[in-house]
C-alpha positions in Angstrom: 123.8 107.0 91.9 121.4 108.7 89.6 120.9 112.3 90.6 120.2 115.7 89.0 119.3 114.0 85.8 117.4 115.9 83.1 115.2 113.9 80.7 114.9 115.2 77.2 111.5 113.6 76.6 108.7 116.0 77.6 106.6 113.1 78.9 106.6 112.7 82.7 105.9 109.0 82.5 108.7 106.6 81.9 107.5 103.9 79.5 108.8 100.4 79.8 109.5 100.1 76.1 111.7 103.2 76.3 114.1 101.3 78.6 113.0 101.8 82.2 110.6 98.9 82.1 113.0 96.8 80.0 114.1 93.5 81.4 112.1 94.0 84.6 112.2 90.8 86.6 114.5 88.6 84.4 113.5 85.4 86.2 109.9 85.9 85.2 110.9 86.7 81.6 112.9 83.5 81.4 109.9 81.5 82.5 108.0 83.0 79.6 110.8 82.4 77.2 111.1 78.8 78.2 107.4 78.2 77.3 105.9 78.2 80.8 103.4 80.8 79.6 101.8 80.2 76.2 100.0 82.5 73.8 96.7 81.9 75.4 98.0 83.2 78.7 99.3 86.3 76.9 95.9 87.0 75.4 94.3 86.8 78.8 96.5 89.6 80.2 96.4 92.0 77.2 94.5 94.4 79.5 97.8 95.1 81.3 98.9 97.2 78.3 96.5 99.9 79.5 98.0 99.9 83.0 101.2 101.2 84.7 103.3 99.8 87.5 103.5 101.8 90.7 105.9 100.8 93.5 104.0 101.0 96.8 106.4 99.8 99.4 108.9 97.3 100.8 108.2 95.2 103.9 110.0 92.8 106.1 108.8 89.3 107.1 110.7 87.3 109.7 110.9 83.6 109.2 112.9 80.5 110.2 116.2 80.3 108.5 116.3 76.8 106.9 119.9 77.4 105.7 121.3 77.9 109.3 123.8 75.1 109.9 126.2 76.6 112.4 125.7 78.0 115.9 126.7 81.5 114.7 124.1 81.5 111.9 121.0 83.6 112.4 118.0 81.4 113.2 115.3 83.9 112.4 116.0 85.4 109.0 114.4 88.4 107.3 112.5 88.0 104.1 111.8 91.2 102.2 108.8 91.8 99.9 107.9 94.5 97.5 104.3 95.5 97.0 103.2 97.2 93.8 100.0 98.3 92.1 98.7 98.2 88.5 96.9 101.5 87.9 95.2 102.7 84.8 97.8 104.6 82.9 95.6 107.6 82.5 95.1 108.0 86.3 98.5 106.7 87.7 100.3 109.5 89.6 103.9 109.5 90.7 103.0 112.1 93.3 100.5 109.8 95.1 101.9 107.0 97.3 99.0 104.7 96.2 99.3 105.7 92.5 95.6 105.5 92.1 92.4 104.9 94.2 90.1 102.9 91.9 90.1 100.3 89.1 93.5 98.9 90.3 95.1 95.5 91.2 97.5 95.0 94.1 100.5 92.6 93.8 103.4 91.4 95.9 106.8 89.8 94.9 110.1 89.2 96.6 112.6 92.1 96.6 115.3 90.1 94.9 113.1 89.5 91.9 111.9 93.0 91.7 115.3 94.6 91.9 117.1 92.2 89.7 116.8 94.3 86.6 115.4 97.6 87.8 118.8 99.3 88.3 120.1 97.9 85.0 117.1 99.3 83.2 117.6 102.6 85.0 121.3 102.7 83.9 120.3 101.9 80.3 117.7 104.7 80.4 120.4 107.1 81.7 122.7 106.1 78.9 120.0 106.5 76.3 118.8 109.9 77.6 122.4 111.2 78.0 123.2 110.2 74.4 120.0 111.7 73.2 120.7 115.0 74.9 124.3 114.9 73.7 123.2 114.4 70.1 120.4 117.0 70.0 121.6 119.7 72.5 125.3 119.7 72.8 126.7 119.9 69.2 129.8 117.9 70.1 130.3 116.1 66.8 133.8 116.5 65.5 132.9 117.7 62.0 134.8 120.0 59.6 133.4 123.1 61.3 135.4 122.4 64.5 138.9 123.6 65.1 142.0 121.4 65.3 142.0 121.8 69.1 138.4 120.6 69.5 137.9 117.7 72.0 134.5 115.9 72.0 135.1 114.6 75.5 135.6 118.2 76.8 132.6 119.3 74.9 130.3 116.6 76.3 131.6 117.2 79.8 131.1 121.0 79.6 127.6 120.5 78.1 126.4 118.2 80.8 128.0 120.3 83.5 126.3 123.5 82.3 122.9 121.8 82.7 123.7 120.1 86.0 123.5 116.6 84.6 126.0 115.0 86.9 124.6 111.5 86.2 125.9 111.8 82.6 129.4 112.8 83.7 131.0 109.4 84.2 134.5 110.9 84.5 136.3 114.2 84.3 138.4 114.4 81.0 140.3 117.4 82.5 141.7 115.2 85.2 143.3 112.3 83.2 145.7 111.5 86.1 143.0 111.4 88.8 143.2 108.4 91.2 141.2 105.4 90.1 139.5 103.4 92.8 137.3 100.3 92.5 133.7 101.5 92.1 130.9 100.0 94.1 128.7 97.9 91.7 125.3 97.9 93.3 124.2 95.0 91.0 126.6 92.8 92.9 124.5 93.3 96.0 120.9 93.2 94.8 120.8 90.0 96.6 122.5 89.6 100.0 126.2 89.0 99.1 129.5 89.0 100.9 131.3 92.3 101.0 134.1 92.3 98.4 136.1 95.4 99.5 139.2 93.4 100.6 141.7 96.0 99.4 140.1 98.8 101.3 139.8 96.6 104.4 143.4 95.5 104.2 144.6 99.0 103.8 142.7 100.2 106.8 143.8 97.3 109.0 147.4 97.9 108.1 147.1 101.5 109.0 145.5 100.7 112.3 148.1 98.1 113.1 151.0 100.6 112.5 149.4 103.2 114.8 148.9 100.6 117.4 152.5 99.5 117.2 153.8 103.0 117.5 151.6 103.7 120.6 152.4 100.5 122.5 155.0 98.1 121.3 154.6 95.9 124.3 151.1 94.7 123.3 152.0 93.1 119.9 150.6 89.8 120.9 147.3 91.2 121.8 147.2 93.2 118.6 147.9 90.1 116.5 145.0 88.3 118.3 142.7 91.2 117.5 143.8 91.3 113.9 143.0 87.6 113.6 139.6 88.1 115.1 138.9 90.9 112.6 139.9 88.7 109.7 137.3 86.1 110.8 134.5 88.6 110.7 132.5 88.3 107.5 130.5 91.2 106.2 127.6 91.2 103.8 125.8 93.9 101.8 122.2 93.8 100.5 119.0 95.8 100.2 116.6 96.4 103.0 113.3 98.2 103.6 113.0 101.6 105.2 111.3 102.0 108.6 107.9 102.7 107.1 108.5 100.7 103.9 108.5 103.6 101.5 112.1 103.2 100.3 114.7 100.5 99.6 118.2 101.2 101.0 121.6 99.4 100.9 123.0 98.2 104.2 125.9 96.3 105.7 125.2 93.2 107.7 127.1 90.6 109.8 125.2 87.5 108.5 124.6 85.9 105.1 120.9 86.5 105.3 121.3 90.2 105.7 119.3 90.3 108.9 121.8 91.7 111.5 123.1 95.2 110.8 126.7 95.9 111.3 125.8 99.0 113.3 122.8 101.0 114.4 122.8 103.0 111.2 122.1 100.3 108.7 125.8 99.5 108.5 126.6 102.8 106.8 129.0 104.0 109.5 130.9 100.7 109.6 131.2 100.7 105.8 132.6 104.2 105.9 135.1 103.2 108.6 136.3 100.3 106.5 136.4 102.0 103.1 136.5 105.8 103.8 133.6 106.2 101.5 129.8 106.6 101.9 127.7 103.5 101.4 125.9 103.9 98.0 122.2 104.1 98.5 122.7 104.1 102.2 120.3 107.0 102.6 118.7 107.3 99.1 116.2 104.8 97.7 117.1 102.3 95.0 113.5 102.4 93.7 111.8 105.5 92.4 108.1 106.5 92.7 107.5 106.8 89.0 104.6 105.1 87.2 106.0 102.7 84.6 103.8 102.0 81.6 103.2 98.4 80.7 102.5 99.3 77.0 105.0 97.9 74.6 105.3 99.1 71.0 106.2 96.7 68.2 108.7 98.8 66.2 108.5 96.5 63.1 104.7 96.2 62.9 103.9 99.4 64.8 101.5 97.5 67.0 100.9 98.1 70.7 101.0 95.2 73.2 102.0 94.3 76.7 105.7 94.6 77.6 107.4 91.3 78.5 108.5 92.9 81.7 105.0 93.6 83.0 103.7 90.2 81.8 106.6 88.4 83.5 106.1 90.4 86.7 102.3 89.8 86.6 102.8 86.0 86.3 105.4 85.9 89.1 103.5 88.0 91.7 100.8 87.2 94.2 97.6 88.9 93.2 94.6 90.8 94.7 92.3 92.0 91.9 89.2 92.7 93.9 88.9 96.3 92.6 89.6 95.6 88.9 86.5 96.3 86.7 84.9 93.1 85.4 85.2 94.4 81.8 88.9 94.8 82.3 89.6 91.3 83.8 86.6 88.9 83.7 88.6 86.3 85.7 90.3 88.2 88.6 92.8 86.4 90.8 92.3 87.1 94.5 94.5 84.4 95.9 96.8 86.8 97.7 94.3 89.3 99.1 94.4 88.1 102.7 98.2 88.1 102.6 98.4 91.6 101.1 95.9 93.0 103.5 97.9 91.6 106.4 101.1 93.5 105.4 99.2 96.8 105.8 99.8 96.5 109.5 103.5 97.1 110.1 105.5 98.2 113.1 107.7 101.4 113.1 110.8 99.3 112.1 109.0 98.2 108.9 108.7 94.6 110.1 105.3 93.1 109.3 103.0 92.2 112.2 101.5 89.0 110.8 98.6 88.9 113.3 95.2 89.5 111.7 93.6 92.5 113.3 90.4 92.6 111.3 87.4 92.8 113.7 85.3 89.7 114.0 81.7 90.7 113.2 80.3 88.2 115.8 82.6 89.3 118.5 81.9 92.9 117.6 78.1 92.3 117.9 78.6 90.6 121.3 80.7 93.5 122.6 78.1 96.0 121.4 75.2 94.0 123.1 77.1 93.8 126.4 78.0 97.4 126.3 74.3 98.4 125.7 73.2 96.0 128.5 75.8 97.5 130.8 74.5 101.0 130.0 70.9 100.0 130.5 71.7 98.4 133.9 73.6 101.5 135.0 70.6 103.7 134.0 68.2 101.3 135.9 70.3 101.5 139.1 70.4 105.3 138.9 66.6 105.3 138.4 66.0 103.1 141.4 68.2 105.3 143.6 66.3 108.4 142.5 62.9 106.7 143.3 64.0 105.5 146.7 65.4 108.9 147.6 62.1 110.6 146.8 60.2 108.1 148.9 62.4 108.7 151.9 61.9 112.4 151.7 58.1 112.0 151.5 58.1 109.7 154.5 60.0 112.3 156.6 57.5 114.9 155.7 
């Protein structure tokens, strides 16, 4: 997990050509490399170079599971989508959830595609910045001015530790004999995948079995049946959307579509029970709120252009470009506007309510007319009662 990381560059915006935008959405890039997008298409989207990507949210859509072939399979699976915005780079703000409020385009793509290279790019950025900090700030080169007992690993570790840069401290060189355990590779679970922690599960099950035997030796048969049942349970790990869609977490599930959580806490408690460790990204988002520039710099020719990552993402995504200036994009694509507007309405659990709740102008007019007529009728009844009351009083006098 990336935390307490200090960036050497004074710029607050992470540019795609400096690594974070690198290789975003590999599937889209492969489409471009295979020739599905020619030079004419590239010229049509040159305006993207002046814009930045802003993650806006993650949402759930429930749909029929076509892959369900057994009775135990989930019939209604969860599809997860990421919504992002292209904002003018000069006005894109990481501190605003929307990123910007004018001259933007809204887009949507599946979460698997969006996450495919994001974490890899983030890791490369961390390595690049850590190395840059080490070279310019730490003075850990083993040159002639250093003593015979100088250790560059100790130097780097101490330098990072002094600045609180835990993300750069991959290991502790002072503890060479520390226990090594298999690390959780989040990239293995960017798409819903079967949990591979067999060693941890086996160790836990063996310990539980021994305790059970010591407590009650007469129930060995029942224990064996329970162990067999546990072995048949398959667990899966994959990303899911936070309740209000503002973050992407890792969860543990009991089905291969990552729809049914292993417990009421996103599977985090169950994972901890099995492995004795906290589930990575179980309570911290995989995706940051930074604005990512789509401007790419040609190092050889020193010419600016559109990064392959942004162009690939743009091609792959559904588009709603109603608010883009005409001079920016003379031919806007609004094919996904209705769909994107529909996902603005979500329930507390983050699942999209696909019903269209936009008011119908005709029905609104009818309701207003009936309301006005009802008020007028009520006033007329009140007026008649007042007139009749006065006449009765005059007749008595």
